[in-house]
C-alpha positions, 0 to 999 in steps of 0.5 A: 500500500505504501508503494501505491501511495507513492506511485498512484496520483489518486493517492499521492495527491491527498498527502504530498506536501506540508499541512494546508497544501493540495496538489493537481497532478498533470502527469505521473509516469512512475518508471525510469525516464518518466515524468511527474508534473504537478502543482502544489497549491499553498495555503497562502494562495500561491501555486508552486509548479514542480517537475520531476524525472524518475531516474531509477524505479525498482518496483516496491524497492526504490525510487530515485528522481531528479527534481528541478527548481530547486534542483536536487536528487532524491532517493527513497528506499522501501523496506518491508518489516513485518506488516510495516514499511520502512522508508529511507529518504535521501536528498542531494543538492547541487551546492551547499548554498542551495541546500542551505536556502531550501532546507534551512531558510525555507524550513523544508525539514518541517514541511517534510515531517508534516508530509510524512505524518500525512502519509502515515495517517 
């Protein structure tokens, strides 16, 4: 179910993003080379367009993607543990300055925490 929650638009649109955000998904092709084009609608009334290219998809095991604007690579490993799924999520930015801007100034760590809590619920 966790894999479906990550890879099916009808599920991910309901939990992706921090509290108060909603999503409109234009395209979601979860396979190596596929695109994910979507807009996050913020509680501030602004729209945040996103573009992702899936660089590697291993069914039920791993998703690696490249996000554009801000540019970073993300890897999500899925591991089944009894009746649960353990996620290991990594992000790599092009520069230290970009990391600091996105993760520290924009406080995306808090938004990420909220996103995962929404997924768990």
